[in-house]
C-alpha positions in Angstrom: 28.0 151.0 62.6 29.8 153.1 60.0 33.3 151.8 61.0 32.7 148.5 59.4 31.2 149.6 56.1 34.6 149.6 54.5 34.6 145.8 54.8 31.0 145.2 53.6 32.1 143.3 50.5 33.7 140.7 52.7 31.4 140.6 55.7 28.2 142.2 54.4 26.5 145.1 56.1 26.0 145.0 59.9 22.6 146.6 59.6 20.1 145.0 57.2 18.5 148.4 56.8 21.5 149.3 54.6 20.8 146.5 52.1 20.1 147.9 48.7 17.8 145.0 48.0 16.0 145.2 51.3 12.9 143.5 49.9 14.9 140.5 48.6 14.9 137.5 50.9 17.9 136.1 48.9 19.9 139.3 49.6 18.9 139.0 53.3 20.2 135.4 53.5 23.4 136.2 51.6 24.3 139.0 54.0 23.5 136.8 57.0 25.7 134.0 55.5 28.6 136.2 54.8 28.7 137.4 58.4 28.1 134.0 59.9 31.0 132.5 58.0 33.3 135.2 59.5 31.9 134.3 63.0 30.0 137.6 63.0 26.9 136.2 64.6 25.1 139.5 65.3 23.5 141.8 62.8 21.1 144.7 63.3 17.8 145.6 61.7 17.8 149.1 63.0 17.7 148.5 66.8 16.5 144.9 66.5 19.4 142.3 66.9 19.5 139.2 64.8 21.6 136.5 66.5 22.7 133.2 64.8 23.8 130.4 67.1 27.5 129.7 66.4 27.5 126.3 68.1 31.0 127.1 69.4 32.7 129.2 72.0 33.5 132.7 70.7 35.8 135.1 72.6 33.2 137.9 72.6 31.8 137.7 76.1 34.7 138.7 78.2 34.7 141.4 80.9 36.8 143.5 78.5 34.1 143.3 75.9 31.5 144.3 78.5 33.5 147.4 79.4 34.0 148.2 75.7 30.2 148.4 75.2 29.5 150.1 78.4 28.1 153.6 78.0 28.9 153.7 74.2 26.5 155.1 71.6 24.5 152.2 70.1 26.0 152.3 66.6 29.6 153.2 67.5 30.6 149.5 67.8 29.8 146.3 65.9 26.4 144.7 66.7 26.4 142.8 69.9 24.1 141.5 72.6 25.9 143.9 75.1 24.9 146.9 72.9 21.2 146.0 73.3 21.6 145.4 77.0 23.6 148.7 77.5 21.2 150.7 75.4 18.2 149.4 77.4 20.0 150.2 80.6 21.0 153.8 79.6 17.5 154.6 78.2 16.0 153.4 81.5 18.4 155.4 83.6 18.3 158.6 81.5 14.6 158.7 80.7 13.3 157.2 83.9 11.1 154.7 82.0 10.7 151.0 82.0 12.2 148.8 79.2 11.8 145.2 78.0 14.0 142.9 75.9 12.1 140.3 73.9 14.2 137.3 73.1 12.6 134.9 70.7 13.4 132.0 68.3 12.9 128.3 68.0 14.3 125.7 70.3 18.1 125.5 69.9 18.5 129.0 68.6 20.2 130.4 71.7 17.5 132.2 73.6 18.4 130.9 77.0 22.1 131.7 76.5 21.3 135.2 75.3 19.2 135.8 78.5 22.1 134.6 80.6 24.6 136.8 78.9 22.4 139.9 79.4 22.1 139.1 83.1 25.9 138.6 83.4 26.4 142.0 81.7 24.3 143.8 84.2 26.0 141.9 87.0 29.4 143.1 85.9 28.7 146.7 84.7 26.0 148.0 87.1 26.9 149.8 90.4 27.0 147.6 93.4 27.3 147.3 97.2 27.7 144.3 99.3 23.9 144.2 99.9 23.2 144.5 96.2 25.7 141.8 95.3 23.5 139.4 97.1 20.6 140.4 94.8 22.8 140.0 91.7 24.0 136.6 92.8 20.4 135.5 93.3 19.4 136.9 89.9 22.1 134.9 88.2 21.7 131.7 90.2 17.9 131.6 89.7 18.7 130.6 86.1 20.3 127.2 86.8 17.4 126.3 89.2 14.7 127.2 86.7 16.6 125.4 83.9 16.9 122.2 86.1 13.1 122.1 86.7 11.9 123.7 83.5 14.3 122.6 80.7 14.8 119.3 79.0 16.5 117.7 76.0 14.4 117.7 72.9 15.1 116.5 69.4 16.2 120.1 68.5 18.0 121.3 71.6 19.7 119.6 74.5 18.7 122.4 76.9 15.3 123.4 75.6 13.2 125.7 77.9 9.8 124.0 78.2 8.2 127.0 79.7 8.1 130.8 78.9 9.8 133.2 81.3 9.5 136.9 81.9 11.9 138.4 84.4 11.7 142.0 85.7 15.0 143.3 87.0 14.4 146.3 89.4 16.9 149.1 89.6 17.2 151.9 92.2 17.8 155.6 91.4 21.6 155.0 91.1 21.0 152.3 88.4 21.9 149.4 90.8 19.9 146.2 90.7 17.9 145.9 93.9 15.4 143.1 93.1 13.5 141.1 90.6 10.4 139.2 89.7 9.7 136.2 87.5 6.6 135.2 85.7 6.4 131.7 84.1 4.1 130.6 81.3 2.8 127.1 80.3 5.3 124.6 81.6 5.0 121.5 79.5 3.6 119.1 82.2 2.9 116.3 79.8 6.7 115.8 79.5 6.7 114.5 83.1 4.8 111.3 82.1 5.7 111.0 78.4 8.7 111.8 76.1 9.1 111.2 72.4 11.9 109.1 71.1 15.2 110.9 71.4 14.0 113.3 74.2 14.4 113.3 78.0 12.3 114.3 80.9 13.2 117.5 82.9 16.9 117.8 83.8 16.3 117.7 87.6 15.4 114.0 87.6 18.7 113.0 86.0 20.7 115.5 88.0 19.3 114.0 91.3 20.2 110.5 90.3 23.6 111.3 88.9 24.7 113.9 91.4 22.9 113.2 94.7 25.0 111.5 97.3 24.4 108.0 98.4 22.7 108.9 101.7 20.2 111.3 100.0 19.3 108.7 97.4 18.9 106.1 100.1 16.6 108.4 102.1 14.5 109.0 98.9 14.3 105.3 98.1 16.0 105.9 94.7 18.6 104.0 92.7 21.3 105.8 90.7 20.4 104.1 87.4 17.8 106.2 85.5 16.9 103.0 83.5 15.0 101.9 86.6 12.3 104.6 86.2 9.5 104.5 83.6 9.1 108.2 83.4 12.8 108.6 82.4 13.3 106.0 79.7 10.5 106.5 77.2 12.8 108.7 75.0 15.6 106.1 75.2 18.3 108.6 75.8 18.7 109.0 79.6 22.4 109.6 79.1 23.4 112.5 76.8 27.1 113.2 75.9 26.7 117.0 75.9 25.0 117.2 79.3 27.0 116.9 82.6 24.2 116.1 85.0 26.6 115.6 87.9 28.2 119.0 87.5 24.9 120.7 86.9 23.6 119.1 90.2 26.4 120.9 92.1 25.5 124.3 90.6 21.8 123.8 91.5 22.7 122.8 95.1 24.9 125.9 95.4 22.1 128.0 94.0 19.6 126.7 96.6 21.8 127.9 99.4 22.2 131.4 98.0 18.5 131.8 97.0 17.4 131.4 100.7 16.1 127.9 100.5 16.0 126.3 104.0 17.1 122.7 104.5 13.5 121.7 105.1 12.5 123.3 101.8 15.2 121.4 100.0 14.3 118.1 101.7 10.6 118.5 100.8 11.4 119.6 97.2 13.6 116.5 96.5 10.9 114.4 98.2 8.4 115.6 95.6 10.9 114.9 92.7 11.4 111.4 94.0 7.7 110.9 94.5 7.1 111.6 90.8 9.6 108.9 89.9 8.0 106.4 92.2 4.6 107.3 90.8 5.8 106.4 87.3 6.8 102.9 88.5 3.4 102.1 90.0 1.7 99.4 87.8 -1.9 98.3 87.9 -3.6 95.0 87.1 -7.2 93.8 87.0 -8.9 92.0 89.8 -11.6 89.5 89.2 -14.2 92.2 88.7 -12.1 94.1 86.1 -11.2 96.8 88.6 -7.7 98.2 88.9 -5.5 97.2 91.8 -1.9 98.2 92.5 0.5 95.3 91.5 3.3 96.1 94.0 3.0 98.2 97.1 6.6 99.2 97.4 6.4 102.4 95.4 3.2 103.6 97.0 4.9 103.2 100.4 7.7 105.5 99.4 5.3 108.1 98.0 3.3 108.0 101.3 6.5 108.6 103.3 7.9 111.4 101.1 4.6 113.3 100.7 3.4 112.6 104.3 0.2 111.1 103.0 -1.9 108.4 104.6 -1.0 105.1 102.8 -4.4 103.5 102.6 -6.1 106.8 101.6 -3.5 107.4 98.9 -3.8 103.8 97.6 -7.6 104.1 97.4 -7.4 107.5 95.6 -5.3 106.0 92.9 -7.8 103.2 92.2 -11.1 104.9 92.9 -12.8 108.1 91.9 -15.0 110.0 94.3 -18.3 111.0 92.7 -20.8 113.4 94.3 -24.4 112.5 93.8 -26.8 115.0 95.3 -25.7 115.2 99.0 -23.8 111.8 99.0 -20.3 110.9 97.9 -19.7 107.6 96.2 -16.3 105.8 95.5 -16.4 104.4 92.0 -13.7 101.8 91.2 -11.4 102.6 88.2 -10.5 100.2 85.4 -6.8 99.9 84.6 -6.8 102.6 81.9 -8.4 105.1 84.1 -6.1 104.2 87.0 -3.1 104.9 84.7 -4.7 108.2 83.8 -5.2 109.1 87.5 -1.6 108.2 88.2 -0.2 110.4 85.4 -2.6 113.2 86.3 -1.4 113.4 89.8 2.3 113.3 88.7 1.7 116.2 86.3 -0.3 118.1 88.9 2.4 117.7 91.5 5.2 118.7 89.2 3.4 121.6 87.6 2.3 123.2 90.9 5.8 122.6 92.4 7.3 124.5 89.6 5.0 127.4 90.3 5.9 127.2 94.0 9.6 127.2 93.0 9.1 130.4 90.9 7.3 132.1 93.8 10.0 131.0 96.2 12.7 132.6 94.0 10.6 135.7 93.6 10.6 136.0 97.4 14.4 135.9 97.5 14.6 138.5 94.7 12.1 140.9 96.3 13.5 144.4 96.7 15.0 144.4 100.2 16.6 147.8 99.9 13.4 149.8 100.3 10.1 150.3 98.7 10.9 153.6 97.0 14.4 152.6 95.8 13.3 150.3 93.0 12.0 152.9 90.5 12.6 151.4 87.1 12.8 147.9 85.6 14.2 146.1 82.6 12.2 143.1 81.6 13.7 140.0 79.9 11.2 137.9 78.0 12.7 134.5 77.0 9.7 132.9 75.2 9.4 129.7 73.3 9.6 129.9 69.5 7.2 129.2 66.7 7.8 125.7 65.5 6.5 123.3 62.8 6.9 119.7 64.0 5.9 116.4 62.5 3.1 116.1 65.1 2.0 119.4 66.5 0.4 119.0 69.9 -1.8 121.1 72.2 1.2 122.7 73.8 2.6 123.7 70.4 -0.7 125.1 69.5 -0.5 127.4 72.5 3.1 128.3 71.8 2.4 129.2 68.2 -0.6 131.3 69.3 1.8 133.1 71.7 4.2 133.9 68.9 1.3 135.2 66.8 0.5 137.7 69.5 4.1 138.7 70.0 4.6 139.2 66.2 1.5 141.4 66.2 3.0 143.4 69.1 6.4 143.7 67.3 4.9 145.1 64.1 2.5 147.4 65.9 5.3 148.8 68.2 7.8 149.1 65.3 5.2 150.9 63.1 4.3 153.1 66.0 7.9 154.0 66.7 8.6 154.7 63.0 5.5 156.9 62.7 6.2 158.8 65.9 9.8 159.5 64.8 8.7 160.8 61.4 6.0 163.0 63.0 8.5 164.2 65.6 11.0 165.2 62.9 8.3 166.8 60.7 8.7 164.3 57.8 5.7 163.0 56.0 4.8 159.4 56.9 4.2 157.1 54.0 2.0 154.1 55.1 3.7 150.7 54.5 1.7 147.6 53.5 2.4 144.7 55.8 0.7 141.4 56.8 -1.6 142.1 59.8 -1.8 138.8 61.7 -4.7 140.1 63.8 -6.9 137.9 61.7 -5.1 134.8 62.9 -5.1 135.9 66.5 -8.8 136.5 66.3 -9.3 133.0 64.9 -7.7 131.5 68.0 -8.8 133.8 70.8 -12.1 135.5 69.8 -14.9 135.1 72.4 -17.5 132.5 71.5 -16.1 132.1 68.0 -12.4 131.4 68.4 -10.7 128.0 68.6 -10.1 128.3 72.4 -13.7 129.1 73.1 -14.9 126.1 71.0 -12.4 123.9 72.8 -13.6 125.0 76.2 -17.2 124.5 75.2 -16.4 120.9 74.3 -14.5 120.4 77.6 -17.4 121.8 79.7 -20.5 120.6 78.0 -22.4 117.6 79.4 -22.3 114.4 77.4 -19.5 112.4 75.9 -17.1 114.9 74.3 -14.2 113.6 72.3 -11.3 115.0 70.2 -13.3 114.1 67.1 -16.4 115.9 68.3 -14.2 118.9 69.0 -12.9 118.7 65.4 -16.4 118.5 64.0 -17.4 121.6 66.1 -14.4 123.5 64.6 -15.5 122.6 61.1 -19.0 123.8 61.9 -18.1 127.2 63.4 -14.8 128.3 61.7 -14.9 126.1 58.6 -15.3 129.1 56.3 -12.3 130.9 57.7 -9.5 131.5 55.1 -6.8 130.5 57.5 -8.4 127.2 58.7 -8.7 123.8 56.9 -9.4 120.1 57.8 -9.3 117.0 55.6 -13.0 117.3 55.1 -12.8 121.0 54.0 -9.7 120.7 51.9 -9.5 120.4 48.1 -8.4 117.1 46.6 -4.7 118.1 46.4 -4.5 119.3 50.0 -6.6 116.5 51.4 -3.8 113.9 51.0 -1.5 115.8 53.4 -4.1 116.1 56.3 -5.2 113.2 58.5 -8.8 112.7 59.6 -7.9 113.9 63.2 -5.9 116.9 62.0 -6.7 120.6 61.5 -4.4 123.1 59.7 -3.9 126.8 60.5 -2.3 129.2 58.0 -0.1 131.2 60.4 1.8 134.3 59.4 4.9 132.1 59.2 3.3 129.4 57.1 1.0 126.4 57.4 1.0 124.3 60.5 -0.9 121.0 61.0 -2.2 120.1 64.5 -3.3 116.7 65.7 -6.5 117.1 67.7 -5.8 113.9 69.7 -5.3 114.9 73.3 -6.6 118.4 73.1 -9.5 117.9 75.4 -7.6 115.9 78.0 -4.7 118.5 78.2 -7.1 121.4 78.2 -9.1 120.0 81.0 -6.1 118.9 83.1 -8.5 117.6 85.8 -7.4 115.9 89.0 -9.9 113.6 90.7 -11.2 115.1 93.9 -10.1 112.4 96.2 -6.5 112.7 94.9 -6.6 116.4 95.5 -7.8 115.8 99.1 -4.8 113.5 99.7 -2.4 116.2 98.5 -4.2 119.0 100.4 -3.7 117.0 103.6 -0.1 116.2 102.9 2.5 116.7 105.7 5.0 118.0 103.0 4.9 121.8 103.4 5.4 122.4 99.7 2.4 120.2 98.8 0.3 122.1 101.4 1.3 125.4 99.8 0.5 124.0 96.3 -2.8 122.3 97.1 -4.8 124.6 99.4 -7.7 123.2 101.5 -9.9 126.1 100.3 -9.9 124.4 96.9 -12.0 121.6 98.3 -14.7 124.1 99.3 -14.8 125.6 95.8 -17.3 123.7 93.7 -16.7 125.8 90.6 -14.9 124.1 87.8 -11.4 125.6 87.4 -10.5 127.5 84.2 -9.1 125.3 81.4 -5.4 125.4 80.5 -6.0 127.2 77.2 -8.1 129.9 78.9 -5.5 130.4 81.7 -2.8 130.7 79.1 -4.8 133.2 77.0 -5.4 135.3 80.1 -1.8 135.2 81.1 -0.7 136.2 77.6 -3.1 139.1 77.6 -1.6 140.3 80.9 1.9 139.9 79.5 1.1 141.9 76.4 -0.3 144.7 78.7 3.0 144.7 80.6 5.0 144.9 77.4 2.9 147.6 75.9 3.7 149.8 79.0 7.5 149.5 78.4 10.1 150.7 75.8 11.0 147.6 73.6 14.2 146.0 72.4 14.2 142.8 70.3 16.6 139.9 69.9 15.6 137.4 67.2 17.6 134.1 67.6 18.2 131.8 64.6 19.3 128.2 64.5 21.7 127.8 61.5 21.4 124.0 61.2 19.7 121.0 62.8 23.0 119.1 63.7 24.5 121.9 65.9 27.5 122.1 63.6 29.8 125.2 63.8 30.0 127.0 60.4 27.2 125.1 58.7 24.5 127.4 57.2 21.3 125.6 56.1 19.6 128.0 53.7 16.2 126.2 53.8 16.1 126.0 57.6 17.1 129.7 58.0 14.8 130.9 55.3 11.9 129.4 57.3 13.0 131.0 60.5 13.5 134.4 58.8 9.9 134.1 57.7 8.3 133.1 61.0 10.3 135.6 63.0 8.9 138.3 60.8 12.4 139.7 60.0 11.6 140.7 56.4 8.4 142.3 57.6 10.3 144.2 60.3 12.9 145.3 57.7 10.3 146.6 55.3 8.7 148.7 58.1 12.1 149.9 59.3 13.0 150.9 55.8 9.8 152.8 55.4 11.2 155.5 53.2 14.7 156.0 54.7 17.6 153.6 55.2 19.6 155.7 57.6 19.0 158.5 60.1 21.4 160.2 62.5 21.4 163.3 64.6 23.0 166.4 62.9 25.8 166.7 65.5 26.9 163.1 65.0 26.7 163.2 61.2 28.6 166.5 61.1 31.3 165.3 63.5 32.0 162.3 61.4 31.9 163.7 57.8 32.9 167.3 58.3 36.3 166.7 56.7 34.5 166.2 53.3 33.7 169.9 53.0 36.1 172.9 53.2 33.3 175.0 54.8 32.9 172.6 57.7 36.5 171.5 58.2 38.0 171.7 60.7 35.3 173.7 62.4 31.7 174.6 61.7 30.7 177.7 63.7 27.0 177.7 63.7 24.0 175.4 64.1 24.7 171.7 63.3 21.7 171.5 61.0 23.1 174.3 58.8 26.5 172.7 58.8 25.0 169.4 57.6 23.0 171.2 54.9 26.2 172.9 53.7 28.1 169.6 53.8 25.7 167.5 51.8 25.3 170.2 49.2 29.0 170.2 48.8 29.1 166.4 48.5 26.3 166.6 45.9 23.3 164.9 47.5 20.2 165.0 45.2 16.9 166.2 46.7 15.3 162.7 46.4 18.2 161.1 48.4 17.6 162.8 51.7 15.3 164.7 54.0 16.2 167.1 56.8 14.2 166.7 60.0 14.1 168.9 63.1 17.1 167.1 64.8 18.2 164.4 62.3 19.2 163.9 58.7 17.3 161.0 56.9 19.1 159.3 54.0 16.8 157.3 51.7 19.2 155.0 49.9 22.1 152.9 51.3 24.2 153.7 48.2 24.2 157.3 49.2 25.5 156.5 52.6 28.1 154.1 51.2 29.4 156.7 48.7 29.7 159.2 51.6 31.5 156.6 53.8 33.9 155.6 51.0 34.8 159.3 50.5 35.3 159.6 54.2 37.6 156.6 54.4 39.7 158.0 51.5 40.0 161.4 53.2 40.8 159.8 56.5 43.6 157.8 54.8 45.1 161.0 53.3 45.0 162.8 56.6 46.6 160.0 58.5 49.4 159.9 56.0 50.1 163.6 56.0 53.8 164.3 56.6 54.6 166.3 59.7 58.2 167.5 59.7 60.0 167.9 63.1 62.1 170.8 61.9 59.6 173.6 61.6 59.5 175.9 58.6 56.9 178.4 57.5 54.8 175.9 55.7 54.9 173.1 58.3 52.1 174.4 60.6 49.3 173.4 58.2 50.4 169.7 58.1 50.8 169.7 61.8 47.4 171.2 62.3 45.7 168.8 60.0 47.4 165.7 61.6 46.6 166.9 65.1 43.1 167.8 64.1 42.4 164.3 62.8 43.7 163.0 66.1 40.8 164.7 67.8 42.6 167.8 69.1 41.1 170.3 66.7 38.4 171.4 69.1 41.1 172.7 71.5 42.8 175.1 69.1 41.6 178.1 67.1 43.2 178.5 63.7 43.9 182.2 64.1 45.6 181.8 67.4 47.6 178.9 66.0 48.9 181.0 63.0 49.7 183.9 65.3 51.6 181.5 67.6 53.6 180.2 64.6 54.6 183.8 63.6 55.8 184.5 67.1 57.3 181.1 67.8 60.9 182.4 68.2 60.0 185.0 70.9 60.2 184.1 74.6 57.1 182.4 75.9 54.2 184.8 75.8 50.4 184.8 75.4 50.8 185.1 71.6 52.8 181.9 71.2 52.0 179.9 74.3 49.4 177.6 72.7 51.6 176.9 69.6 54.7 176.1 71.8 52.7 173.8 74.0 51.3 172.0 71.1 54.8 171.6 69.5 56.1 170.3 72.8 53.3 167.8 73.0 53.7 166.6 69.5 57.5 166.2 69.9 57.0 164.1 73.0 54.4 161.9 71.3 56.9 161.3 68.5 59.7 160.7 71.0 57.7 157.9 72.5 58.2 155.9 69.3 61.8 156.9 68.7 63.6 156.3 72.1 67.3 155.2 71.9 67.8 151.5 72.0 70.2 151.6 75.0 71.5 154.1 77.5 74.8 154.7 75.6 73.0 155.6 72.4 73.2 159.3 71.7 70.9 159.3 68.7 68.1 161.1 70.4 65.3 162.4 68.2 66.3 165.8 67.0 64.0 168.4 68.6 62.8 171.5 66.6 64.5 174.8 67.1 61.5 176.0 69.1 62.4 173.4 71.7 66.0 174.5 72.1 65.8 174.1 75.9 65.2 170.4 75.3 68.3 170.1 73.2 70.3 171.8 75.9 68.9 169.6 78.5 69.8 166.5 76.5 73.3 167.5 75.4 74.8 170.7 76.8 73.9 171.5 80.4 75.1 168.2 81.9 78.4 166.5 82.2 78.8 163.1 80.5 78.1 161.3 83.8 75.0 163.3 84.4 73.9 162.6 80.8 74.4 158.9 81.3 72.5 159.0 84.6 69.6 160.9 83.0 69.5 158.4 80.1 69.4 155.5 82.6 66.5 157.1 84.4 64.7 158.0 81.1 65.1 154.5 79.8 63.7 152.9 82.9 60.7 155.3 83.0 59.8 155.3 79.3 60.8 152.0 77.9 57.6 149.9 77.4 55.8 151.8 80.2 54.3 154.9 78.6 51.3 153.6 76.7 49.3 156.2 78.6 51.2 159.2 77.2 48.1 160.6 75.6 46.1 160.6 78.9 49.1 161.8 81.1 49.9 164.8 78.9 46.5 166.4 78.6 47.9 169.8 79.7 51.7 169.5 79.0 54.3 171.8 80.4 52.2 174.0 82.6 54.6 176.6 83.9 53.4 176.1 87.5 54.5 172.5 87.5 58.2 173.4 87.8 57.9 177.0 88.8 60.0 176.5 92.0 63.1 175.6 90.0 65.4 177.6 87.8 66.6 174.5 86.0 65.0 171.2 85.1 64.1 169.0 88.0 66.7 166.2 88.1 64.3 163.5 89.2 65.7 160.1 89.8 62.3 158.4 90.6 58.7 159.3 90.1 55.7 157.2 91.1 52.0 157.7 91.8 51.0 157.4 95.5 48.0 157.7 97.7 48.2 160.3 100.4 46.1 159.8 103.6 45.0 162.7 105.8 45.5 162.3 109.5 41.9 163.3 110.2 39.6 160.7 108.7 42.3 159.1 106.5 40.8 160.5 103.4 42.7 159.2 100.3 44.1 161.7 97.8 46.0 160.9 94.6 49.5 162.4 94.4 52.9 161.9 92.7 56.0 161.2 94.8 59.1 162.8 93.2 62.5 161.8 94.5 65.5 164.0 93.5 69.1 164.1 94.6 68.4 166.2 97.6 64.6 166.2 98.4 61.3 164.4 98.2 58.3 166.2 96.7 54.6 165.5 96.9 53.0 166.8 93.7 49.3 167.2 92.8 49.0 167.6 89.0 50.7 171.0 88.4 51.2 172.0 92.0 53.9 171.0 94.5 52.1 170.3 97.7 55.0 169.4 100.1 58.8 169.4 100.0 60.8 167.2 102.4 64.5 167.7 102.7 66.3 164.4 103.2 68.5 166.0 105.9 65.4 166.5 108.1 64.2 162.8 107.9 64.1 160.8 111.1 63.6 157.5 109.2 61.6 155.5 106.7 59.5 152.4 107.5 58.0 149.8 105.2 55.2 147.4 105.9 56.0 143.7 106.2 52.8 142.9 104.3 52.3 142.9 100.5 50.4 146.2 100.7 53.0 148.6 99.3 52.9 150.9 102.4 55.9 153.2 103.1 55.9 155.6 106.0 58.2 158.6 106.0 59.0 159.9 109.5 59.6 163.7 109.9 60.5 165.7 113.0 57.7 167.0 115.2 58.6 170.6 114.5 58.6 169.9 110.7 55.0 168.5 110.6 53.5 171.9 110.1 55.8 172.5 107.2 55.0 169.3 105.4 51.4 169.0 106.3 49.7 165.9 107.7 51.2 163.6 105.0 52.6 160.5 106.6 51.9 157.4 104.5 51.7 156.5 100.9 51.0 153.1 99.3 53.5 152.9 96.4 51.9 151.5 93.3 55.0 149.6 92.1 58.1 148.5 93.9 61.5 150.3 93.7 64.1 148.5 91.6 
């Protein structure tokens, strides 16, 4: 986090907690805007991630980026989705507890993409085996299948999830994914039979028509043109430029084969999809008695074939209702309106239950196959529909907004709990923070006997003629005095003009939302006539038989209403989430037109409000803007105090106390906890960070002469210390080494000499001669006289030229890894066998294979003028005189294998080293 504070004037702060005006919505939006305009789409609020949809491809999701965030401390790098994913994973592995990541936001804000990116991150970075790779493939490919059947184009989003999804990813004790489980919530079944203008039905219908081959469509009785089907054209946008249905179809078909779907499963599944389309094309007309009859029998024949249902029984079920009177059953003819209702009801029931079957089928393929005890911990991903305010808010949107009320309550409660627990753990007094408690709204919706859902159920279940208007009247009677509820009848004169006679309005935590009561009873009942259910229970389609069990026909109890089912499912979900450690991702849609770079203040302000971001920020800033463990704080800022630089010998807490007193922190600016320092004001942190940046700049510019004099060691020490090497050296030993630097190598000067050698080679890397004839080598210091002699004195000109050619080939452009390769430079055992420098002509890393078991061991192969050497770090393992070689063989494949043949009596001398794959070819 701190690394980007220097650029805060340009790109804002990357943690909203560090805003000085943390209670100002304008300051919040301004910071978000600054970052968005620089394509910095992620910003933290503590550990919560705010994500703004860029509506363009950004190069921030590569494998390189994944590896960059892997295993890194949460605030060490800029905010990113991968940081959230990695932190959840590491907490799970290290603390052996379960975790969940809640992804929320309105349609089009990027929730589904965020969920995919997290799954991809785990697929790339987690340990794997061939068996586990299958699990990971299924986890990833379950997404396109669920999107095909559960997503649709809406006015706000071309790939809007019309259902809520919670996925548990199960991990074994090694941290490898071994299974998963998906829960789905409230799929929008009404979309199957009706879409608003500018919207589409679920993707799978269009994918099948566009991508299905000719033979498949012929077998299903379908035509390729979606305009032929009533259920697909109500929105008048069957073709969408941004959606490639044909390509998506290929992905779905591939996914089916990997997620263990049999050909019979696929055949029956597409038969159901086609049946829904045929159902939509059934038209009714009145006979002479005013009863409904089917106008054309073509569609009903296709449905009978695809579902394996008896034709005449199916035809009768669509035009008659079976009524039970005492012990008798009577078929009552339907009028045209009721026949259309029955047709749509069976289409919704078929599709809704098939979606549930699909989720269960995927769960079966994701089940932990590695062993019951191996899946010890889980990370849950909750991709939930967002709070929305539409022109006409329906029954489904009422349920969705209620869900968001519950999740907002959970977020605030868990954030408050986490803050309070941290303060108590650190021994810091907790100051209660005022916040809006939306429990009052949750109770208005869900309270037993008194809540809106209970009143709705009562109207659905009571005898007599219940209507949407009678439901509205009952609401006015029972909750009319509630401060967060109003209707036209109850409103004042000014408010009355904006509410229709069939509307009611709720004051949610995010603002007022008006709901149209029309359709509430029908959608909540979701009843299917008994004789239609009998047809489906007796279907020869295996999926239909799994979805509609015969045992249902024996159950005379009325099924739970949709709202009650949803409330119970939501209660179970909250219980699941409460048992896990949370992470939060709040997704924001920057504009309605999906334009890159456009920042709509009004739209975003509304989302900031209903996502509860300001509320969360106020809780997170409860007293202190910044908190960090003593060790991390001291490690970063120790150069600001002479007493702590370059080393503090003592407890980190005492070092931090000494440091901040030297800087000049005032008592009201900070608190010291048991393991952390808490800083109250962002300006205090910014001042510290600015001082640190200035000091870092001075240290990085400190001159380090290559010809050592008595005053040079301090500059060298400071420069090397800033490079992160100070922990290796003790100041007293270093000074003693400098005093004895001209003596032969001995314990008193060994560390100083090695460090001087190291630093010279690091400088040499950037000052190599331009060509092999250039004699302007970087002048070594007097302490490295043997290097000078090696360069210039001990060799004839031809040998000098030869060595320069070798050095140029080895060093030029190829030694970026110097820092890693010289961790312990010039160990005396490395060349102890030789009285003069090894005249190596070629050095390369190899893999040595043992004869017994072919165990691989990393070695260096060194070729000199007379011998070959196998070297392990600082120790020469084998020496092979060229004169003893019987021959050398190379593989005729592109595998880099070379075999060195030695005499039989020489094997004991050289060990069982025979083969070594060379990492790069000889040139």
